[in-house]
C-alpha positions, 0 to 999 in steps of 0.5 A: 851123239848122247851124252847120259851121266849116271848117278847113284842117289840112293839104295833105290834110285839112279840119276842119268843124264843124256844127250844125243849127237850126230856121230860125225861130230862123235870125235870132237865131243870124245876128245872135250869129254876126254879133256874134262876129265869125264868117265864114260861109256860110248855107244854107237848105233851104226844103222841110225848113225848115232853116238851115245856117251854114257857119264858117271857122277856122285849125285844130280847136282853133277848132272844138271851141271853137265846138262848146263854145260853140254845140253841133253837131260836127266833121267832116273834110273830103278836100282833094278836096272842097274842091278840088271845091267850090272849082272850083264855086264859081270857074265864070262865074255869069250875073245877070240878063241883063247881067253874068257874074260871073268869078274872072279876066280869062281867064274872060272868053273862055269862052264862058259869058261870051260876050255878057255884061258881065263882073265880076272880083270873086276870092273873097276875106274882104270879102263879095259875089262875087254867089254869095248870092241877095242880091247876086243880087238887088241886081245884078239890081235896079240894071240894071233902074234907069236910071243917074243922077248918084249911086250910094252902095253901103253895107255894099260887101263886095267891091264888086261892087254899086258897080263893076256900079253904075261899068259900068251908066254912074252918074257919082258911085260912093261904096262904103262899109264899115265894115271896112278890108279893106273898102276895100282888096279893093274898091280892088283889085277896082276897078282890076281891072274898070277902073273909078274909084270913092270907096271910104270907111270909115265906118259907117251912123250917119254916113251924114248926112255924105255928098251925098244918093245918087239910088240908095242900096244896103244889103245888109246885116242886119235889125237895122242896116237898121230901126235905122238907117231914118233915116239911109238916108233922109236921104242918099237925093235927092228922087225917088230909089231905095233897094234893100235886102236882107240880109233873110228872107222872113219878115222882110219886112213888119217891114222895109218897115213900117220904111220906110213913108215910102217907097214899095214899087216892086219887090219881088224873092225868091230862096232865102227872102231878098228884095230891095227896091226903095222910093222917095222 
């Protein structure tokens, strides 16, 4: 696996901290990075058996501290490299047969967006722009299910899944996250997409305070999904569906075993990640 810390130090250069380890060790290290509050982008090379984590900080001092703590190395990127990657990330991204994720409303006029429903999700600190395999699979899974009365997005990040649900016709959409910055981002993105939804600050532990939903989505991490299986089950209406992601294919059986009281009706796989669709 590789750990990368990218730091903007000036208008012309960036600092990159990289550490690589074997993919089988990714889950343990991923949990450590989460506990440390690190913002990272994870990339797994299935053929080589290595995983890379890109971590963003403000300066080279922070990057060096991460090297001392986790190992790895510090590299430099030119502003040209950074700008090129930003441009690539800003291209319209098609998901399934329905949606295209864009950065601005103006991009909806581009040829790549024709015949598709745009989701305006600018890049921000909150997770979920559609570029990650788990978000991609969750969007596709939601699109394949009929819209109903109540939709609940647990660990909403940017709100992309909740916004998509509103566009698809779900009547009451609620987005939950334990990060105040995420809730602010969700409200901003919902307004940009012209949809109405409820954004609430909350955790998996207090899900019982919400009304049972016909569709519950939790695109988070394996450990909280397993630890809070009972809470997620309790907020799922009879006959309702539960979409779970944020889990590597190597942990597929662990996850499904934790929800053996539900029926597995679909299982998506992409880039080493899974998205399970279960029904109560």
